[in-house]
C-alpha positions in Angstrom: -0.8 -17.0 45.2 -0.4 -19.2 42.2 -0.1 -17.9 38.6 -2.5 -19.3 36.1 -1.2 -21.6 33.5 -2.2 -19.2 30.8 -0.1 -16.3 32.0 3.2 -17.2 33.5 5.7 -14.6 34.7 7.9 -15.3 31.6 5.0 -14.8 29.2 4.0 -11.6 31.0 7.5 -10.2 30.7 7.8 -11.2 27.0 4.5 -9.5 26.2 5.4 -6.4 28.2 8.7 -6.2 26.3 7.0 -6.5 22.9 4.5 -3.8 23.8 7.2 -1.5 25.0 9.2 -2.1 21.8 6.2 -1.4 19.6 5.5 1.9 21.4 9.2 2.9 21.4 9.6 2.7 17.6 10.0 6.2 16.3 7.5 7.4 13.7 10.4 8.4 11.5 11.0 4.8 10.7 7.9 4.8 8.5 7.6 6.5 5.1 8.0 10.2 5.5 5.5 11.1 2.8 7.8 13.6 1.1 7.9 11.7 -2.2 5.1 10.2 -4.2 4.5 6.5 -4.1 5.0 5.3 -7.7 2.8 2.4 -8.7 3.3 0.3 -11.9 0.4 -1.7 -13.3 1.1 -5.0 -15.0 -2.1 -6.5 -16.5 -4.7 -3.9 -17.2 -7.9 -6.1 -17.2 -10.6 -5.9 -14.5 -8.4 -7.0 -11.6 -5.5 -4.8 -12.6 -7.7 -1.7 -13.1 -9.4 -2.4 -9.8 -6.0 -2.7 -8.1 -4.9 0.6 -9.6 -8.1 2.3 -8.3 -7.6 0.7 -4.9 -4.0 2.0 -4.7 -5.1 5.5 -5.7 -7.9 5.4 -3.0 -5.5 4.1 -0.3 -3.2 7.1 -0.2 -3.2 10.6 -1.7 0.5 10.3 -2.5 0.1 7.4 -4.9 0.6 8.0 -8.6 0.3 5.6 -11.5 3.8 5.6 -13.0 3.8 2.9 -15.5 1.4 0.4 -17.2 1.7 -2.7 -19.3 -0.5 -5.4 -20.8 -0.2 -7.9 -23.6 -3.6 -6.8 -25.0 -3.6 -3.3 -26.4 -7.3 -2.8 -25.9 -7.1 -3.5 -22.2 -4.2 -1.2 -21.8 -5.9 1.6 -23.7 -9.2 1.2 -21.9 -7.6 1.3 -18.4 -5.3 4.1 -19.5 -8.3 6.2 -20.6 -10.3 5.3 -17.4 -7.4 6.4 -15.2 -6.8 9.6 -17.2 -10.5 10.5 -16.7 -10.7 9.7 -13.0 -7.3 10.5 -11.7 -5.9 13.2 -14.1 -3.3 14.7 -11.7 -2.2 11.3 -10.4 -1.8 9.6 -13.8 1.8 10.1 -14.7 2.5 7.5 -17.4 4.5 8.7 -20.3 3.5 7.1 -23.6 
């Protein structure tokens, strides 16, 4: 029986080793979730505010820790929006 050119014995063994290694990685290698994920926002315009909202939606342990923008009106607008929509997860000190 001849092996096909697409799947040689060597490729099969390499793929098997990779699959085994991926399964063997302990779950403790990843973030434990004990501490909050602190996010800093630089640039509070539309994209920055959207990115902050996406980060908050991605994981319940995410908190907004710091913010900065050259334009005070953008900073204040995004700050107020986050305070209104994510009160307990907005932890920026003024």
